[in-house]
C-alpha positions in Angstrom: 28.3 -23.7 -17.8 25.2 -22.6 -16.0 23.4 -25.7 -16.9 26.2 -27.9 -15.7 26.4 -26.0 -12.4 22.7 -26.2 -11.9 22.7 -29.9 -12.5 25.5 -30.4 -10.1 23.7 -28.5 -7.3 20.5 -30.5 -8.0 22.5 -33.7 -7.7 24.2 -32.4 -4.5 20.9 -31.6 -3.0 19.6 -35.1 -3.7 22.2 -36.6 -1.4 20.0 -36.1 1.6 16.5 -36.9 0.3 16.6 -38.8 -2.9 14.9 -41.8 -1.4 12.8 -39.9 1.1 10.6 -37.9 -1.3 9.2 -41.0 -3.0 5.6 -39.9 -2.4 4.1 -37.0 -4.3 1.4 -34.5 -3.3 1.1 -35.8 0.3 0.2 -39.3 -0.6 2.0 -41.0 2.2 1.9 -44.6 3.3 1.8 -46.4 6.7 5.5 -47.1 6.2 6.2 -43.4 6.0 4.3 -42.8 9.3 6.0 -45.7 11.0 9.3 -44.1 10.1 8.5 -40.5 10.5 6.2 -40.2 13.5 6.8 -40.5 17.3 4.3 -43.2 18.1 3.8 -44.7 21.6 6.1 -47.5 20.8 8.9 -44.9 20.4 8.3 -43.4 23.8 11.9 -44.1 24.9 15.1 -42.2 25.0 18.0 -43.9 23.2 21.1 -43.4 25.5 23.8 -45.6 24.0 24.5 -47.9 21.1 27.1 -50.6 21.2 27.7 -51.9 17.7 29.6 -55.2 17.3 29.8 -56.1 13.7 31.7 -58.2 11.2 32.0 -57.0 7.6 32.7 -59.7 4.9 33.7 -57.8 1.7 33.6 -60.8 -0.7 30.0 -61.5 0.3 28.9 -57.9 0.8 27.6 -59.2 4.1 27.5 -58.0 7.7 26.5 -59.7 10.9 26.6 -58.8 14.6 24.5 -56.9 17.1 23.6 -53.6 18.5 23.1 -53.3 22.3 20.6 -50.5 22.7 20.6 -48.8 26.1 17.5 -46.7 26.7 15.2 -45.1 29.2 11.4 -45.5 29.0 9.7 -42.2 28.7 6.2 -43.7 29.3 5.0 -47.1 30.3 6.4 -49.3 27.5 4.9 -52.7 26.7 6.0 -52.7 23.1 9.2 -51.0 21.7 9.7 -50.0 18.1 13.2 -50.5 16.7 13.9 -49.8 13.1 15.7 -52.2 10.7 15.2 -52.5 7.0 13.1 -55.6 6.1 15.7 -57.1 3.9 17.9 -57.6 6.9 17.5 -60.8 9.0 16.8 -60.7 12.7 18.7 -63.5 14.4 17.3 -62.8 17.9 16.4 -60.0 20.3 17.5 -60.6 23.9 16.4 -58.9 27.1 17.9 -60.0 30.5 19.2 -63.2 28.9 15.9 -64.2 27.3 14.8 -63.9 23.7 11.9 -61.6 23.2 9.0 -62.1 20.7 8.7 -59.5 17.9 6.6 -58.5 14.9 7.8 -56.8 11.7 5.9 -54.3 9.7 7.7 -52.7 6.7 11.0 -51.5 8.2 9.8 -51.3 11.8 10.3 -54.1 14.4 7.9 -54.2 17.3 9.6 -55.8 20.4 7.2 -57.2 23.0 8.4 -57.2 26.6 7.3 -59.9 29.0 6.1 -57.2 31.4 5.7 -53.5 30.4 8.7 -51.4 31.3 7.8 -48.7 33.8 8.2 -45.0 33.0 11.7 -43.8 33.8 13.3 -47.3 33.8 16.7 -47.5 32.2 17.2 -50.8 30.4 18.8 -52.4 27.4 18.3 -55.0 24.7 20.7 -56.9 22.5 19.5 -57.0 18.9 21.3 -59.6 16.8 21.0 -59.4 13.0 22.7 -60.2 9.7 22.4 -59.8 6.0 23.3 -58.0 2.8 22.5 -54.3 3.3 21.2 -52.3 0.4 23.9 -51.3 -2.0 24.1 -47.6 -3.0 24.2 -47.2 -6.8 25.1 -43.5 -6.7 26.2 -42.7 -3.1 25.8 -40.3 -1.5 22.7 -39.4 -3.6 21.1 -42.7 -2.7 21.6 -44.5 0.6 23.4 -47.7 1.2 26.8 -49.5 1.3 29.5 -48.9 -1.2 31.6 -52.0 -1.9 34.4 -51.2 -4.2 38.2 -51.5 -4.5 41.0 -48.9 -4.6 43.5 -48.6 -7.5 45.6 -51.4 -6.1 42.7 -53.9 -5.7 42.2 -53.5 -2.0 38.7 -53.6 -0.6 37.3 -50.0 -0.1 34.0 -49.9 1.8 31.9 -47.1 3.1 28.3 -46.3 4.0 26.1 -43.2 3.5 22.5 -43.3 4.5 21.3 -39.7 5.2 17.6 -39.6 4.3 17.3 -43.2 3.5 17.9 -44.2 7.1 20.6 -45.6 9.4 18.3 -48.6 9.9 19.4 -49.7 6.4 22.4 -51.3 8.1 21.9 -51.3 11.9 18.9 -51.5 14.3 18.1 -48.2 16.0 15.5 -45.7 16.8 15.6 -44.1 13.4 14.2 -40.6 14.1 16.3 -37.4 14.3 14.6 -36.2 17.5 16.5 -38.8 19.5 20.3 -39.1 19.5 22.3 -41.6 21.6 24.6 -39.8 23.9 27.4 -42.4 23.2 28.2 -44.9 20.5 30.8 -47.6 20.8 31.6 -49.3 17.5 33.6 -52.5 17.4 34.0 -53.3 13.7 35.7 -56.5 12.5 37.4 -56.3 9.1 39.9 -58.4 7.2 43.3 -58.1 8.7 45.4 -55.6 6.7 42.6 -53.2 6.3 41.7 -50.3 8.7 38.2 -49.4 9.9 37.6 -45.7 10.7 34.4 -44.9 12.6 33.2 -41.9 14.6 35.0 -40.6 17.7 38.2 -41.7 19.3 40.2 -44.9 18.4 40.4 -47.0 21.5 42.5 -49.7 19.8 42.6 -52.6 17.5 43.0 -56.3 18.1 43.9 -59.2 15.7 41.4 -62.0 16.3 43.5 -64.8 14.8 40.9 -65.8 12.2 42.0 -63.4 9.5 40.0 -60.5 11.0 41.0 -57.5 13.1 38.6 -55.6 15.4 38.7 -51.8 15.4 37.2 -50.1 18.4 35.9 -46.5 18.3 33.9 -44.5 20.8 31.8 -41.3 20.4 31.3 -39.4 23.6 28.8 -36.8 22.3 25.2 -37.0 21.1 25.2 -38.2 17.4 22.6 -38.4 14.6 21.8 -42.0 13.6 22.8 -41.3 10.0 26.2 -40.0 11.1 27.2 -43.3 12.6 29.6 -44.9 10.0 32.2 -47.4 9.1 35.0 -46.7 6.5 37.1 -49.6 5.5 40.3 -49.4 3.4 44.0 -49.6 3.1 44.4 -46.3 4.9 47.4 -44.2 5.8 47.0 -41.9 8.8 48.5 -38.6 9.6 47.9 -36.2 12.5 47.8 -32.4 13.0 46.4 -30.1 15.7 44.4 -26.9 15.8 44.7 -25.2 19.2 43.7 -28.0 21.5 41.7 -29.9 18.8 43.1 -33.1 17.3 43.0 -33.3 13.5 43.3 -36.8 12.1 43.3 -37.8 8.5 42.8 -41.2 6.9 43.5 -41.5 3.2 44.4 -44.2 0.7 48.2 -44.8 1.0 49.0 -43.7 -2.5 47.2 -40.4 -1.9 49.1 -39.5 1.2 51.2 -36.7 -0.2 48.3 -35.1 -2.1 46.2 -35.3 1.1 48.9 -33.6 3.2 48.8 -30.6 0.8 45.1 -30.5 0.2 44.1 -30.8 3.9 46.2 -27.8 4.8 43.0 -25.9 4.1 41.6 -27.2 7.4 43.6 -24.8 9.5 42.3 -21.6 7.9 38.8 -23.1 7.9 39.0 -23.6 11.6 40.3 -20.0 12.1 37.3 -18.8 10.2 34.7 -21.0 11.8 35.9 -20.5 15.3 35.8 -16.7 14.8 32.4 -16.5 13.1 30.5 -19.6 14.6 32.3 -20.5 17.8 34.5 -23.5 18.8 34.3 -26.9 17.2 31.4 -28.7 18.9 33.0 -32.1 19.5 36.5 -31.7 20.8 36.2 -34.8 22.9 35.8 -36.9 19.7 38.3 -35.0 17.6 38.0 -34.0 14.0 38.7 -36.4 11.1 38.7 -36.4 7.3 38.3 -39.8 5.9 38.8 -40.6 2.2 35.7 -42.3 0.8 34.8 -43.8 -2.6 31.9 -41.4 -2.9 31.8 -37.6 -2.9 31.3 -36.7 0.7 29.0 -36.6 3.8 29.0 -34.9 7.1 29.6 -37.9 9.3 30.2 -36.5 12.8 33.9 -36.4 13.8 34.7 -38.6 10.7 33.8 -36.4 7.7 33.7 -38.3 4.5 35.9 -36.8 1.8 35.8 -37.8 -1.9 36.5 -34.6 -3.8 39.5 -36.1 -5.6 41.8 -33.5 -4.1 40.3 -30.8 -6.4 39.3 -27.2 -5.7 35.6 -26.4 -6.0 33.0 -29.1 -6.3 34.8 -31.7 -8.4 36.4 -28.8 -10.2 33.2 -26.8 -10.7 32.0 -23.6 -9.0 28.4 -23.9 -7.8 28.1 -20.1 -7.5 29.3 -19.4 -11.1 31.4 -16.5 -9.7 34.8 -18.1 -9.7 35.1 -17.7 -6.0 34.1 -21.4 -5.5 37.2 -22.5 -7.3 39.6 -21.1 -4.7 38.8 -23.8 -2.0 37.8 -27.4 -1.6 34.0 -27.5 -1.5 33.8 -30.9 0.4 36.2 -29.9 3.1 34.4 -26.7 3.8 30.7 -27.7 3.3 30.8 -31.1 5.1 32.9 -29.7 7.9 30.4 -26.8 8.3 27.8 -29.5 9.1 29.7 -30.3 12.3 28.2 -27.0 13.6 24.9 -27.1 11.7 23.3 -30.5 11.3 25.5 -32.6 13.7 25.7 -30.3 16.7 22.4 -28.6 16.0 20.0 -31.1 14.5 16.4 -30.8 13.2 14.0 -32.9 15.2 12.0 -33.8 12.0 13.6 -34.1 8.6 10.9 -31.8 7.3 13.1 -29.1 8.8 16.3 -30.1 7.1 16.9 -26.6 5.9 18.3 -26.1 9.4 21.1 -28.4 8.4 21.6 -27.4 4.7 20.7 -23.8 4.7 23.0 -22.9 7.5 25.8 -25.1 6.2 25.6 -23.6 2.7 25.8 -20.2 4.4 29.1 -21.4 6.0 30.5 -21.5 2.5 29.9 -17.8 2.1 31.3 -17.3 5.6 34.6 -19.0 4.5 34.8 -16.8 1.3 34.2 -13.7 3.5 37.0 -14.7 5.9 39.4 -15.1 3.0 38.4 -12.4 0.6 36.2 -9.9 2.4 32.5 -9.3 2.9 31.6 -8.3 -0.6 33.1 -11.5 -2.0 31.1 -13.5 0.5 28.0 -11.8 -0.5 28.8 -12.3 -4.2 29.2 -16.0 -3.6 25.9 -16.4 -1.8 24.2 -14.4 -4.5 25.7 -16.5 -7.2 24.0 -19.6 -5.7 20.6 -18.1 -6.5 20.7 -19.3 -10.2 20.3 -22.8 -8.8 17.1 -22.1 -6.9 13.9 -23.4 -8.5 11.2 -21.8 -6.2 8.8 -24.6 -7.2 8.2 -26.1 -3.7 8.5 -24.9 -0.1 11.8 -25.8 1.6 10.0 -27.2 4.7 8.5 -30.6 4.1 5.6 -32.5 5.7 6.0 -33.4 9.4 5.7 -36.9 10.8 6.1 -38.8 7.6 9.8 -38.7 7.0 9.6 -36.2 4.2 12.0 -33.4 3.4 11.2 -30.2 1.5 12.6 -28.8 -1.7 16.3 -29.1 -2.5 16.1 -25.3 -2.5 16.9 -25.7 1.2 20.6 -25.3 0.3 20.9 -22.1 -1.7 17.6 -20.6 -0.7 18.2 -21.3 2.9 21.6 -19.6 2.7 20.1 -16.6 0.9 17.4 -16.3 3.5 20.1 -16.1 6.2 22.0 -13.5 4.2 18.8 -11.5 3.9 18.2 -11.7 7.6 21.7 -10.5 8.2 20.9 -7.5 6.0 17.7 -6.8 7.9 19.8 -6.7 11.0 22.0 -4.1 9.3 24.5 -4.6 12.1 27.3 -7.1 11.5 28.5 -7.2 15.1 24.9 -8.1 16.2 24.6 -10.6 13.4 27.8 -12.5 14.3 27.1 -12.4 18.0 23.7 -13.8 17.3 25.1 -16.6 15.1 27.7 -17.5 17.7 25.0 -17.4 20.5 22.8 -19.7 18.3 25.5 -22.3 18.0 26.2 -22.1 21.7 22.5 -22.1 22.9 21.6 -25.1 20.8 24.9 -27.0 21.0 24.2 -30.8 21.0 20.5 -30.2 20.8 17.6 -31.1 18.5 15.5 -28.2 17.4 12.4 -27.1 15.4 12.2 -24.4 12.8 10.1 -22.4 15.2 12.8 -22.4 17.8 15.3 -21.2 15.2 12.9 -18.4 14.0 12.3 -17.3 17.6 16.0 -17.1 18.3 16.9 -14.9 15.3 13.7 -12.8 15.8 14.6 -11.8 19.4 17.6 -9.5 18.8 15.8 -7.1 16.4 12.8 -4.9 16.5 11.7 -6.1 13.1 9.2 -9.0 13.2 10.9 -11.7 11.1 8.0 -14.1 11.3 6.5 -13.0 7.9 9.9 -13.3 6.4 10.4 -16.9 7.6 6.9 -17.8 6.5 7.4 -16.5 3.0 10.8 -18.0 2.4 10.3 -21.3 4.2 6.6 -22.2 3.8 5.8 -20.7 0.4 7.2 -21.5 -3.0 8.1 -18.0 -4.2 10.1 -15.1 -2.8 8.5 -11.7 -2.2 8.4 -9.2 -5.1 9.0 -5.5 -4.5 6.8 -3.7 -7.0 7.2 -0.1 -8.2 4.8 1.9 -10.2 4.8 5.4 -11.7 2.8 7.8 -9.5 2.7 11.3 -10.9 6.2 12.7 -10.8 7.6 9.9 -8.7 7.1 6.3 -7.8 5.2 4.2 -5.3 6.2 0.8 -4.0 4.7 -2.2 -2.2 5.3 -5.9 -1.5 3.5 -8.7 -3.4 3.8 -11.9 -1.4 1.9 -15.0 -0.5 2.0 -14.3 3.3 -0.9 -12.1 4.4 0.1 -8.7 5.6 3.7 -9.3 4.6 6.3 -6.8 5.7 10.0 -6.7 5.4 12.5 -3.8 5.3 14.7 -3.6 2.2 17.6 -1.5 1.0 17.4 0.2 -2.4 19.6 2.7 -4.2 17.8 5.9 -5.2 20.0 8.0 -7.5 23.0 6.0 -6.2 22.2 6.7 -2.6 21.3 3.7 -0.4 18.1 4.0 1.5 16.1 1.6 3.7 12.4 1.2 2.7 9.8 -0.4 4.9 7.2 -1.6 2.3 3.9 -3.3 3.2 1.2 -4.7 1.0 -0.2 -1.2 0.6 1.3 1.3 -1.9 3.6 3.9 -0.3 5.0 6.9 -2.1 8.7 7.8 -2.6 9.1 11.5 -1.8 11.7 12.4 -4.5 11.2 12.6 -8.2 13.0 9.7 -10.0 13.3 8.0 -13.3 13.0 4.2 -13.5 16.7 3.7 -14.1 17.4 5.7 -10.8 15.9 2.8 -8.7 17.9 -0.3 -8.0 17.4 -2.9 -5.3 20.4 -3.9 -3.2 20.2 -7.5 -4.5 23.7 -8.3 -3.1 22.2 -8.3 0.3 18.5 -9.0 -0.2 17.1 -12.0 -2.1 13.9 -10.7 -3.6 12.3 -10.1 -7.0 11.5 -6.6 -8.1 9.4 -5.3 -11.0 7.9 -2.1 -12.4 4.1 -2.4 -12.9 1.5 -0.1 -14.4 
């Protein structure tokens, strides 16, 4: 069972970076830099995307345009827009005139007749078409999913986190810049429904066998969160306080969905209490049934867990606690707070998405079954941590870090909570964090500084060891006369971190450093036990 669970977690972690980490040992290409860096041609702020797109299922083909409204942040003679090179550019129009452009890998360099001045707000219409990359194993590889439901109806979805939203529509494909609004007008064969992000503004039959579905997002949104979902959907509605809850599921799964999605209400109770209000009330909350497992698409969370508890019927923690709730509902919805509302500027810092969101799983367990159960769940995830590579990747080259960002990131947060040793302070800090950085893009350093501020302990060495080094710190003990001495062994120079241990069954806080310190009471080896429920460390007895 452990092997199965480990494999599942590894596969889960791949959903956000399987096609990103194609380069080993820092051997990056120009294509990686074009995608991952903020070059002068990207010196503009994307303000609004207006997608107008027709989807032709039988040909696995899309065609249409994206009107990109932006503001030049510097003098802008050339503008980089990203679109995968297998997609055809039909034309790029500015003020009614076609603009010349050059292509390099998946980047398109648009040349203006006259450089745009700094601060100028403008727009271009980017017309394109083609057969977007097909995902073979969505969501672990990026692309379109073209399939059919059990009754033979087309069932189409897209998942592109890590691979890139420019796989299917032109945009500034960098996480540091989010459009403040997205209007999606998606044309699909009449009889099918398209569900995209935000609020449904209406649908219109076009008289040629297609229907246009119009959706609008009124909040900043990650490029990879912009989606379409096409199927023979049934819709039902619920409310949580003043938040609209909308569900789109295959018609024959309607009754199962009504029962399974009852879990959303207690989830919202928990998350509102511990993390603060839902960050996108203007756009509502949706679960949309998809032909792949799941993804955190903002205000349109993809759901494909087959109406099972756990992760497709498995418990990633190995504790049994993960079989008492639907993993995809909880995890992917947790991303609305962490990943969608608070977004890492560079995907090297994706632990900010995945570590915090994995921690929300433990939060949900704690809300339902108490603190100790929540701690047990988070501890149980440790068996899936490899500690072979740092969980922060390389900056500026579109490279994520290790898949340990999920479970190790969650255990880091749990360790910091234990360092706080004050749950009221911890939950207040977590709520303040979600409020302070609501709808913002952030760096790891900003996150570190925020959680460092409320406590006297300097957490910087802790963050450095867990995020930037491969291994976790080791608390060493050695026999020293009639008692024991202790110290940290770590990669970070002058590493310090408080830790709680049980000495003869009594909990005591130690403040180890790299130098040996002596315990004052006589003990046997079996009398010393680390509080490993609250602290994710290694410990050993040395000579």
